[in-house]
C-alpha positions as CSV (number, residue, x, y, z in Angstrom):
1,X,0.3,0.2,0.1
2,X,1.5,3.3,-0.7
3,X,0.3,7.2,0.6
4,X,-3.6,7.8,0.4
5,X,-4.8,11.0,-0.2
6,X,-8.2,12.7,1.6
7,X,-9.9,12.3,-1.2
8,X,-8.5,8.7,-1.7
9,X,-9.6,7.8,1.5
10,X,-13.0,9.7,0.6
11,X,-13.7,7.4,-1.8
12,X,-12.4,4.0,-0.2
13,X,-15.0,4.7,2.8
14,X,-18.1,6.0,0.8
15,X,-17.2,2.2,-1.0
16,X,-16.4,0.2,2.0
17,X,-19.3,1.3,3.8
18,X,-22.1,0.8,0.9
19,X,-20.7,-2.2,1.1
20,X,-21.8,-2.6,4.6
21,X,-25.5,-1.4,4.2
22,X,-25.3,2.4,4.5
23,X,-26.2,5.1,2.4
24,X,-23.6,7.7,2.6
25,X,-22.3,10.7,0.4
26,X,-19.6,13.6,0.4
27,X,-20.1,16.3,3.4
28,X,-18.4,19.1,1.9
29,X,-19.0,22.1,4.8
30,X,-16.1,25.0,3.9
31,X,-16.3,28.4,3.7
32,X,-16.5,30.6,0.8
33,X,-13.8,33.4,0.8
34,X,-15.9,36.7,0.9
35,X,-18.4,35.6,3.1
36,X,-18.3,34.1,7.0
37,X,-19.1,30.8,7.6
38,X,-22.6,29.6,8.5
39,X,-22.0,26.1,8.8
40,X,-21.5,23.8,12.1
41,X,-18.0,23.5,12.9
42,X,-16.4,20.0,13.3
43,X,-19.3,18.3,10.7
44,X,-17.2,15.3,9.2
45,X,-16.4,14.5,6.0
46,X,-19.0,11.7,5.0
47,X,-22.8,11.4,6.8
48,X,-25.6,8.7,6.1
49,X,-27.7,6.3,7.4
50,X,-27.9,2.4,7.6
51,X,-30.3,1.7,4.6
52,X,-32.0,-1.2,7.1
53,X,-31.5,0.1,10.5
54,X,-31.9,3.8,9.8
55,X,-29.1,4.6,12.4
56,X,-27.0,7.6,11.5
57,X,-23.4,7.5,10.5
58,X,-20.4,10.0,10.5
59,X,-17.2,9.5,9.3
60,X,-13.9,11.5,9.2
61,X,-11.2,11.8,7.0
62,X,-7.3,12.3,7.9
63,X,-4.3,11.7,5.3
64,X,-1.3,11.4,6.6
65,X,-0.3,14.5,9.4
66,X,-3.9,15.6,9.7
67,X,-5.2,15.8,13.5
68,X,-8.7,16.0,14.5
69,X,-10.0,19.6,15.4
70,X,-11.8,20.0,19.0
71,X,-14.7,20.4,17.3
72,X,-14.9,17.2,15.3
73,X,-13.2,15.1,18.1
74,X,-16.4,17.0,20.1
75,X,-19.1,16.0,17.4
76,X,-17.8,11.9,16.6
77,X,-18.0,11.5,20.4
78,X,-21.2,13.1,21.6
79,X,-22.7,11.6,18.5
80,X,-21.2,7.6,19.4
81,X,-22.3,8.6,22.7
82,X,-25.8,8.9,21.7
83,X,-26.5,5.6,19.6
84,X,-24.7,7.0,16.1
85,X,-22.2,5.6,14.6
86,X,-19.2,7.2,14.7
87,X,-15.8,7.0,12.5
88,X,-12.2,8.6,12.1
89,X,-10.3,6.8,9.2
90,X,-7.0,8.1,9.0
91,X,-3.6,6.9,7.5
92,X,-1.4,6.6,10.2
93,X,1.3,6.0,7.7
94,X,2.5,4.9,4.5
95,X,1.5,0.9,4.8
96,X,-1.3,1.4,7.5
97,X,-5.0,2.9,7.7
98,X,-6.7,3.2,10.6
99,X,-10.6,2.7,11.6
100,X,-11.6,4.2,14.9
101,X,-15.0,3.8,16.2
102,X,-16.4,5.6,18.8
103,X,-18.5,3.3,21.3
104,X,-21.7,4.4,23.4
105,X,-19.5,4.0,26.4
106,X,-16.7,6.4,25.8
107,X,-14.4,3.9,24.9
108,X,-13.1,3.5,20.7
109,X,-12.8,0.4,18.5
110,X,-9.8,0.2,16.7
111,X,-9.4,-1.3,12.9
112,X,-6.8,-1.6,10.8
113,X,-7.5,-1.7,7.2
114,X,-6.3,-5.5,5.2
115,X,-5.3,-4.2,1.9
116,X,-5.4,-7.5,0.4
117,X,-8.8,-8.9,2.1
118,X,-10.2,-5.4,1.6
119,X,-11.4,-4.9,4.9
120,X,-11.1,-3.8,8.3
121,X,-9.2,-6.0,10.8
122,X,-10.2,-5.3,14.8
123,X,-6.9,-3.9,16.4
124,X,-8.3,-3.2,20.2
125,X,-9.9,-1.1,22.2
126,X,-8.8,2.1,23.9
127,X,-10.5,4.6,25.9
128,X,-11.1,8.6,23.7
């Protein structure tokens, strides 16, 4: 595996989540030059819902070197504690992409991308 851009990671996650039964789309929430920001800070890159259960999902994408803002962490943590599916997909090195799922008990579950199988494998649970 080689370095992936944020756009590559977004495409990968859109396809992955679609295969898991989610209706998901890219959520652009950017400031526009010359206008004041009118959106909500911390909204994730991908949002949607499960096609069978209606459960809301939010996924933040981070390329190598990118970090979550306080607003993004707050949104994802709160969504996870309210019962929504809350995820960060982050490439942490040239060969490793981690998926962190925020759980309703304040912990998070971490999985690592298996390029050969095209899926995430659980690697542990940690405190947020």
